[in-house]
Structure formats: C-alpha cells, structure tokens
N, C-alpha and C positions, 0 to 999 in steps of 0.2 A: 713347586707349583705342579699340580697334576696335569698330565697331557690329555688333550682331547682325542678320543678315538674317532675313526672314520665314520661312525654311525651318529655322532653328535652334531646337532645343527651348529652352524657358525655363530659366534657371539654377535648379538645385534640383529640377527636374521629371525624373522617370524618362524615358528615351528609349523611344519606342514605335515600332512598325512603320510608323506614319504619318509619323514624323520621318524614318526611313530612306527611305521611299518618296519624300517630298518632296526629300530630298537627292539621290537618284539619278534622279529623274524617272520613277519606276515606280509601278505601282498597289500599294496595300497588300496586295491578294490575292497578287500576284506575289512581294512580299517575304515574306509569310507562307509561301507554298509553298516558297520558296528556303530559308528558315530551318528549316522542318520536314521538308524532303526529300520533299515531296508535289507532286502536279501535274506538268505538263509545262513545266519551266523549264530553259533551256539551262545547260550547265556554266559557261559564261563569266558568265552573269548570276548564277548561284548564288555564284560566287567573288566577284563585285563586292559582292553583298549581304552576304555573310559578312564581308568585309574592312571594309565600311562599318559594320556592326554592332559589330565589335570596336573600331574607332577611335572610335566615338561612345559606347562604354560601354553598349551595349544589354544588358539582362538580360531573359530571357523571363519573362512573368507566369505564375507557377504557378497563381494563382487562375483566370486566363482559361483556362489549359490544363485545369484540373480541371473547369471548367464545360463544356468541350467534350467531355470524355470521361467525365464523372461520377465521376472518381477524384480525391480530395483527398490521398491517401496520408498521412492524418492519423488518429490515434486519440485519443479522449478518455479521460482518467484522472481519476477523482474519489475523493479520500481525505477522511477526517474531519479530519485535522490533519497538517500537513507535518512538524512537529518531532519526531514520534514515530519513533524509529529503526527499528522494525519496519516501519512504513509506508514510510519512505524507502528501505529495502532492497527492498521490493516494487516501488516505483517504479523503482528502479535496474534490476531484472530486466526490467520492462516496457520501459523506454527502450532497454536494450541489445538486446532482441529486435526492437523496432521499428526501431532504427537499422540492424541487420543486414539487415532487409527493405526498407530504403530509405524508411521511414516516419518521421514526426515525431509528437510527442505534445503535446496541450494538457492541462496539469495544473491541476486545480481543487481547492479546499479547502472543504468544507462547514461546518467548525467545529462539527460535531455538531448542525447546525440542519437540520431536515427540510425546511423551506420553501426554504432556501438550496440544499439538495441537489436539490430538484425544479427550481429555477430554473437551476442549472448544467447539469442534464441536458437541459433544453429548449434552452439556449444551444448545447450541443455538437451537438444534433440540427440546429439552425439553421445551424451552421457546416459542416454536411454531413460530419462525421467518418465514417469508414468502419466504426468499431467503438468500443465503450465498455467500459472496465473500471472497475468501481465497488466500493469498499469501503464498504458502507452504514453510515450512522451508527447507533450502538446506542441513541441517545437519540431516540426518535421518538414522535409522538403516536398514530400508527396504523400497526401492522404491515401490515395489509391495504392501506392506502393506499400504503405504501412499495412493497410487492410489485406492486400493480396498476400503479403508475407505471412500474416497470421492465419489466413484461410489455408494457405499451402501446408502449414503445420497440422492443421485440423485434418486435411485430406490425407496426410501421411499416417493418420491413425492415432495421433497423440491428442488427448482431450485438452482443450484450452478454454479459459474463461477470462474475459476482459473485465477489469475492475476499475471503478471510479470514473474513467472517461467514457462517455456514451458514444462509442463508435457505431454509427447508425448503419449496421449491416446485418441483415436477417440470418446470415450464416454463422454469426458469432453469438455465443452466450455472454450476457453482460449483467453485472451487478453494480448498480449505481444508486445514488440518493436523489431525492427530489430537490435538486438545486433551485429550480425555478420557483416551486411553491414555497420553499423555505425562505428564499431571498425576498419574495413578494410579501410574506408575512412579516419579515423583519422590518421592511420599509413601511408597511402598513402600521406597525407599532409606532414608528417614529412620527408618522402622520397623525396618529391618535394623540400623540404628545404635543400636537400643534406645530410641528415642524413643516414648513412649506418649501424651504430651499435646501434640498438634500443632495450632497455631493456623493461621488462614487470614485474610489481609488482602486485600480486594477493592476495587473502584472503585464499588460499588453494584450491586444486583441488578436492573438494568433487564431486563425480560423479553426484549428483543430484543438483548441483549449475548450472542449465542450462544457466542462464544469464551470469555468469562468464565464463563458458566454451565457450559459443558462442563468447564472446568478445576475448578470447584467440585465438580461431580458426580464427576470422577475422584478428587478428594481424599476425598470421602465414601466412594466405593467401596473405596479402599485401607484406610480405617479399618474399614469393615464387614468386609472380608475377613480383617483381622487380629484381629477381635473387640474392637476398641477403641471406647470409648464416645465419642460426639460430643454436645456440648451447644452451643446457640446462642451462648453466651458466648465460645466459641473463635474465632468469626469476627467480623470488624468491618469496617465501611466505612472506607476510608483517610481520607476527609474527617472522620470522627469522631475518629480518633486523630491527625490533623494531621501525617501523615508524607509525604503526596504533594505538598502545597504548602508553601512556606516560611512557616509561621505561627509567631508568636512563642511560643505556649504548647505547642508540640509535645512538649516534654519531659514536662510534667505530664499531657497527654492520653494520650500513649503509655503512661506509667506506670500510668494508670488502667485502660487496656485490659489491660495485662500482669497487673495484680492481679485484674481481673474475670474474666479467662480462666483463672485458677488457676495463674498462673506457668508457661505452656507452656515446654517445653524446646526446642521447635523451632517456627518460623513459616514458612509458605509464603505468599509474596507473589505476587499474580496476574501481575505483570510485573517486569522487572528494575529499572526506575526506582523502583518502589515498594519493592523489596527493598533497594536502595541507600539510600533514605531511611530505611528501617527500621534498617539497620545504624548509620546516624548517630544515630537516636533511641536505640538501645540504648547506644551509647557515652555519650550525654548523661545517661542515668540510671545509668550505672556498670555496665552489663551487658557482659560479655565475649562476643564472637562468635569462635569457636563454643563456648567453654568453658561459659558460662552459658546461652546460647540459640543454637541453630543457625538460620541464615537461608538460605532458598533462593528463587530467582526463576523467571522464565520469559521466554524470547526470545533469550538469549545476545547481547545488544548488546555492542559492542566494549569499552565501559568496564567491563563485568562482570568481565573478567579482570584489570583494572588496579587495582581498589579493594583495600583492606586490611580484612579478608582477601578474596582472590578468591572470587567468587560461584559457588556451585553452582546450576545453572540448566538449562533445557531449550533446546536449539538449535532455533529455529523456522526452517525453510527458506524464509525470506521472499523472497529473491531468486529462488529456483527456483519459488516459487509465482507470482510476477509474470511470470516467463518463460513458465511453462506457460499462464497465462491468456491471454497474448498469442498463443501458438501456437494456442490454441483459437479466438481471434478470426480469425486468418489461415485456419485450416481452414474456418471458416464462410464467410469472404469468397470463398474459392476452391472452395466447394461440396464440400469433402472431409468436412464434418461436417453431417449433416442433422438430428440430434436432440440435445437438451441432454445435457451430460456432467456427472457429479458425480465429482470426484476428491479423494481425501484423501491428503495427503503425511505421512509419518511425521516425528516429531521425534527428537532425540537427547538423552539425559541427559549433561550435562557436569558431572563431579564435581570440585569444587575445595574449598578449605579452609574455606569459610564453614559447612560442615556437619560439620567435623572431619576430613575426608579430607585426607591429606597428599600425594596424587599426583593428577594430572589423569587423567581417564578419560572415554571416550565410549561410550555404549551406545545403540543404535537402539531406538526405541519400536515399530518395526514387528514 
C-alpha cells in the first residue's frame, strides 16, 4: 500500500486551495487567483493549477465564496406544514423560480408553532439567506408579536414576502389569493342550483387564519345577497364533526352535525382535504353525494378530480403565488422594488359532479 506524503490531503477531507498549492509548490493566493481568474497569473500557471485541481477532485467552497462577496444565492422558505398540497404547490413555484435564477432554497416547517416559527426565522437570518418567503402560522399567541418579528427582519435588510395569509400590515409585501371573491362565487353556484340551506365546515375560527376567515365571509356574503337565512348551526369546526382526522366515531359525530344544521342540502368545506373527508362521512351515514347533499371544497388539489364523485372546488393558483413571491424577492434584491407590494391573485371555479353538475367547467373569480 503506497504511503501518503505530507502534501496529500487526508482521505475523506475535501481538497482545498492549500492542498493544491502544496502539490504545485505555489502560494495559496496564486492558486486562488488562478482558479478565480483574478490577479496577475501567467497562462501557463493557470493551466497547471486548473489541471491539478481537476485531477485532485477540487470543488470550490460556495460558503467561502459567499463570505467574500456577501452573496449566498440562497432563499429561506417557511411553511406551517409540508404535507398540505396547497403549500407544497407554493413551494414548487418558489423553488422553480429560484432555480431559474441560480438560487437554492432552505425549506423549514413551523408545525403551526409560533415559537418554532420565530426560531426558524432567526436561523435563516443567521444562515445569511438573501430573502425569506413565509407562510405565517394561523395559530399564534400574538398577532402583533408575529408581525413585529417579520418587520424586524425586514428592517435588518433581508427582503421578506408573506405568502397565502393576508397579514394586514402595510410594511409587509404580501401575495395572496382572492379567498373572499372565490368563496362567494362558489356558494353563488350552489344557490343557482337551488340550494337554500348551505352548511360550512371549517378548521376553527382562529383570528389570524385570514384565508379561512375570508372564505367564511365570502360564504356569508353569498347567502346575504340571495336573501338566505344563516344560523350558527349551519357551520361547524371539523374537529367537532371528526371528518378531518381519522377518528373512530366520525360517522356518529357527522350525523349529529347534519341533524343540528337542519339537514343542509349542500355543504361548503373550507379546503379539499376536508371536503373529501366529508364525502366519506356522507357515505358512512347513507347520504348520496350529490343527490342527497352537494359537497364543494377549495384549493383544487390533484386528488379532487379523482375521487367519486369528482369534487367541485376553487382552483387556488398556489404555484403562481409562490413564483410571484419569489419574483418580488428578486426585485427587492436587485433594487427594482423600493416599497412593499400587495398582490391578490384570482381563483377559478371548477365545476364537477359533487354538486350535481355533469360537465367540467372553469370560471375565473376575477
């Protein structure tokens, strides 16, 4: 077995410019200039250095390079939960736009924990990311504390864009969808189908769940405009009726909601996952969808077109929202954007069989 001489890098250790310098008998600064094309280094020496670097398996340190030019070419992305299809589509749009610009992303998940959200934001700042896109948790102890923390990051010089949740603060750039208008159009469609008693299932009325509350307000507005009476019994939290999680008594609990709500002929679920669980619950208690009760959702996740019956829903432009948020980050980095931006993207009504419609149809909510 051949012995390693003192100039050889240790096995398993990355090759550095110091290793190349020792191998060639040059100074580390000469090797650095040769590899970076800087300084006054002869063509012959440059060729020797490049050849040695290739043969030794040298890879330039992106960390060292970023420290020297203050550019990490990295964005931070913080979401409440990774498994949510709408959020993952937003992340896909962010990553695609970042990749096209030669950037990487660091993806973090807050698990709806405000303290964890703050810790991740601090970590991303310490990692010297060039921008942060955050989908704020809707379950927070203090809305003011959440906003103040985001503004503090902005004031430190790191561009930041809020995605999906409409934190109403003029200091923050936000990219959201028209939840109110889309929900209103969805319920208006049910009303056009002669439904007069329409239920609403939600995930809880946290004050800071802006998207969920806007969908509920759109639902109420559609009922009001049609002269339909709303009673609190028509709405219920999903945890109460046990259709969002796989709980053993979901059949009995959903049936209790159905009776308490006065046997609604249609139910609007605040997102598609909840709507799909609702269809399953209906089947368990012997209700036919859509003959006995129409079911509609929100988000248009992929599986919504594959269930039986296919789900009427709202298409949320999640990927486009993620892409647009990333564009705003780059506009700020390159000084093309000087003031916060508030953008609202329209949704689209996707009509399928779960509400009694027999043909697919798309209508924009804009």
